[in-house]
C-alpha angles and dihedrals in degrees: 000000000000090000092055093049093050091046090053090051091052091053092053096055117131112227093196102051119024127210095022134115092225118112122232092250092053090048091051088049090052090050090051091055090043089058092047091056097232122162119266092244092056092046090051091051093048096047098033091231122126119268091236091056091048091051091048092052092047092051090053091047092051091051091049092048090050092049091050093047093052095044093067 
C-alpha cells in the first residue's frame, strides 16, 4: 500500500514548479492568465487557487524573467 501511495505522488509531480500541490495543468492555466495581464483576484477565481498563492507564483515568475533577461 505504501508503494502505491508513493507511486501516485511521483506521477503527480509538477515539472514547472517544484514543492507545490498544484498540478501542471493548473500551473499552465496560471501562466496563461499571467500573460493576459488579469488581476490576481480574477485569476484566483478562474483557477480556484487562493489569491496569495497566485501572487507568490507571480512574484517568483517575475524574478525568474528578470534573471533571464539580465543573463543575456
